[in-house]
N, C-alpha and C positions, 0 to 999 in steps of 0.2 A: 855871242852866247854868254848869259850870266854865269859867273862862278858860283859853285855850291861848296861852301867850305864849312865843315863842322867845327863848332866852338871847342876849345881846349877845355879839359876837365882836369883839375889838380886834386889828387887824393892826399890828404894829410892825415898824420897821426892824431890821436886824441889830443886836443890842445891842453897845454899845462894848466890853463886856467880851470878847466873841468876837473882835472886831477886835484888841484889845489882846493877846490871847493868842498871836497868831502872831508869830514873830520876823521883823523886816523886814530887819535888816542881813545882808549876806552873811557867812558864816563864813570865806570865803577871800579877803577883801579884802586881807589882808597879802601875798598871793601875786601880786597885779596889778602889772604893770610898764608903763612908758610905751609907747605904740603904736609899735613899730619897723617895722610893716608898712604904713605909710601909702602908698597908691597900689600896693601889691603884695600878693600872697598868700603869697610866700615870704620868709623871713628867713634870712640866712646870717651866721654869726659865725666869727672866726678861731680856729683851734685850732693850738697849737704843741706839738711834741714834740722831744725830742733823742735822739740815737743811743743814749745810756745815761744813767743818773742817778747816775753816779759822778764825783766831783771828782778829776780826774787830777793827776799830779805835774808840777812845773815842772822843766825840765832846762836846765842852764847851756850845754849844747851846742845843743839844737834849740828851746829855749824852751817855750812852752806847747803842749800837744797840741791838736789840732783837734776840736772836737765837731760832730757832724752835726746839722743843723737841718732838722726836717720841718715844714712849714707846710701846712696844709689848711684848707678851708672847710667848716664843719658847716652842714647845711641843715635848716631847720624850716618846715613848711607849715601854715597855718591851714586847718582842715577842717570846722569846725562853723559851718554857716549855718542858724540857727534863728529861728522866729518865728511869730506867729499874728495873725489878725484877731479882734477882738471887735466884734460887731454887735448892735444893740438897736433895736427899734422905740420911737419916742418915746412913742407912746400906751400901748403895753404897759409901758413904764418908769413912766409916770405912774400908770397904773391899778394896777400891782403895787407901787407905792412902793418901787422898787428903788433910788431915790436916785441915778440917773444912771450913766452909762457910765464916768465918771472914778472913782467908787467901786469899780465892777466891775473896772476896769483896775488899781487899786492893789491889790486882792486877788489879781488874777492874777499880779502881779509878786511878791507875797509868797509865794503858795502854788505857783507854777508855775516862773516864771523864775529867781528867785534860788536856790531849791533845786536846779534843773536845772544851773545853772553850778557850784554847789558840789559836786554829786555827780560831775559830769563831772571836775572838777579833782582831787578826792580819790581817785576810782577810778583815774584816770591815774597819780597818784603811787603808789598802792598796788600797781600792776601793774609798776612799773619794775624792770627787772633789775639786779642789782648793789648794791642796797640792804643795809645791815647788817640783821641779823635777830636778835630775842630770841625764843626759842621756849619759852613757858611761859604759863600763865594768870596774869593779874594779879589780885591780891586786896588787900584792905585791909592785910594784913601784909606784902606785899612790893612793893607799887606804887611807893613812894617809892625804895626801894632800887634797883629795876629801872630806873626812870626816870633816876636818877643814873648807873647803870652804862651805860645807853644814851648818855647825854651823854659819858661818858668814852670810849665807842667812837668817837663823832664826833670828839672831841678828838684821838684817836690818828691820824686822818687829816687833822689840821691844820685842822679846821673851826673857825670862830669860834663859840664857845658862849655869847656874850653876849646873842643875840637869838633863841633857839630857840623854836619852837612845838610844842605837843603836841596833836594832833588825836585825840580818843578817844571812845569810846562813853559814854553817860551813867552806865552801871554802873561802868565804869572811873573816870570822874571822881568818883563817889561814894566808891569805895574809896580813891582817892587823896586825896581831901579828908580822909577820916576820919583817916588816918595822918599826913598833912602838918600838920594842925592840932595833933595831939598832939605833934609834934616841932618845931613852930614855924616850919615852912617855907611854910605857906599865906599868901598875901598878897592883899589885895583892893583894886582901885581904881588900880593903877599897873603898867605894864610898858614897859620900854625907852623911857622918856620920855613914854609916852602915859598921860593921866590920863582914867579913865572908871570910874564906880562899878561897872560890870558886868564890868570886867577881873579875871580871876583868874590867879594865877601861883603856881608852886612853886619857890622859890629861884632866881627870874629866869627860869623857863620859862613861857611863856604857855600857859594851859589853855583849850582849846575843845572842848566836847562837841558831837557830831553824831550823827544817826541811824546806826546801824550799817550800813544799806543804803547809805549814801554811799560806803563802801569797796568795794562791789560784791564782797565776799569775806567770807563769814561767819567765816573763821578769823582776820581782823584785828581786834584790839581797839583798836589805836591807831597813830599815825605821829608820830614825833619828826623835825622837820626844821628846817634853816635856810631861812628864806623866799626867800633869794636863789637857792637851788638850783633853785627852780620859777619858771617864766615864765608866768603867766596873762595872756593878751593879748586885748583886745577891739579889733578893727580898726574895727568899725562897729557902732553901737547906735543905735536911733531909736525914738521914740514919736511917731506922727503921728495927729492927730485930725481927723476929717471930720464937720463938722456938717450938711453938705449933700451928698447922694449923688444923682447925676443919675438921674432917673426916680422919686425918692421925695421930691422937694421938700425939706421940712424935717422929714420924718416918720421918718427913720432917721439914727442916729449910728453911727460906727465909729471904732475905734482900731486902728492897725496897730503892733504891738510886735515888734521884731526885734534880733537880736544876731549878729554874725559874729565868732566867737572860737576860741580854742584854748588848750591848756596843754601844757607839756612840761617835763621835767626835763633840765637841761643834762648832756651825757654825762660831763663832767668832774666833776660834783658828785653823782652818784648815791650816793656814800658820805657825803654830807651828810644822809642819810635813814636812819632806823632803824624797821623794822616790827616790831610786837609781834604774834605770831600764837599761836593757842591750840592748834593741832593739828599733827600731824607732817606736814610739807610734803613735796612731792616732792623726792627726793634730787637733788643736783647733782654733777655730774662734775668732777673735779680732774685736769688734764692738765699734765704738765711738758714743756717745750720747750727745745730746746738754745740757741736765741737766735743762732745763727750757722750758715750752711749747711756751713761747713767743720768744725764740731764732730763728733766721732765718739763712739759709745757708745750704750747703750740708755737710753731715758727711764725714770725711776722710775715705779712704779705706785702708784695710790691707790684705795681703795674709794670708791664714792659715799657722800656725806655730806648730812644734811639742813641746810638754812639754819639758821644759828645754832650749828651744831655746830663743833667744833674738831679740827685735825689737827695733828700734828708734821711740819714740813716735812722732806722727804727730803734725804739726803746727795746731793751732786752725782755723777752717774755719767757725765757727759760729759767729754770731753777736747778742748781747742782749743789747737793748737800756738802757743807764743809768748805765750800769755795765761793769767791766772789767774782762777779763778772767784770771784766776789764774793758773790753770793747770788741769790735768786729775786725777780723782780718781777712783781706781779699787775696791772700797768697803773696803779697808784696809789703803792704804796710798795715799798721794797726790804726783803727779810727774809733773814736769815741761815739757813742750813741748820740744823735742829733747834729753830728758833723755833716758837711756837704760833701757829697761823693759824685765824681764825674765818671760816667759809664765809658769803659773802653770798647774797643772793637771786638767784643766777645761777651758771651753769657758770663755772669758773675755769681759766685758763691761766696757769701760773707759768713765766716765761721766765728762763732763766739769763742772768746779767749777768756780762760778762767785762772784765777790766782788763789 
């Protein structure tokens, strides 16, 4: 009679290769700031404006002119209170060789918590209004050139360009690396004083690839920013382990993992960000304002323009008795009439400045 022998089956724990394949570190650690919300949900910071941004003349008769000072408090509120409990029966854990709740927790942090924070932060930045925009598809032939052009746009707004970060999709990173290596701009292992073999940079700009879903906008290929423009804050984060749960003796283990956090871009620094988009975005409106209730005349008109597009600033059509028109202010910079102006990721009001 023929033998009937069942083949043996070996159940192994999750291979170390699978564990090692998942990136543990957060992609947005550079954006984290010290917790300024200790004991509170809301953070306020001081915002200072002046009546105009023109340096006035000194008069031997009356001295210096008086500049209006406008001080307000900007408010930011933490809104993201997230977390989960992981529970496992001790006997189930032993019999399934799951290797304990700590191993399960580590995987939860890698696959759920860290990506969730990264996605929230980058999608928040991607949605901010007023950012600079470059509207074209990045390829291996233009990626380096356009990255440098974006850096120049930030520099135009007096942004420090010595510690910029470029978050991009893996496809863009590959295209960027191909050309940057040819031109000698690609550097590995160091950025802004940080030493790490995994660090990549292009001419001093840190390169970090992330899943395209993190931008929460399929049109966005990348975001160039100064890390100080973004405040990623964690007010409260905890990992609590329970080895004994009432009613279960020592038969059940539980880990509670939670984080109370938020992320925002400082209103004054949205021009420290440049978005790279691949499709024609919704057009933005451009409005001219007199800048003084006493001014007369009709406002110049301007057709709507897509972010990243340019216009020639109109000549002044207003009149203000006793004052001379200086230029147009978009809330950040002063521009002369006739200057070329690039449309940001927001509707724009250009206000007349008088002297």
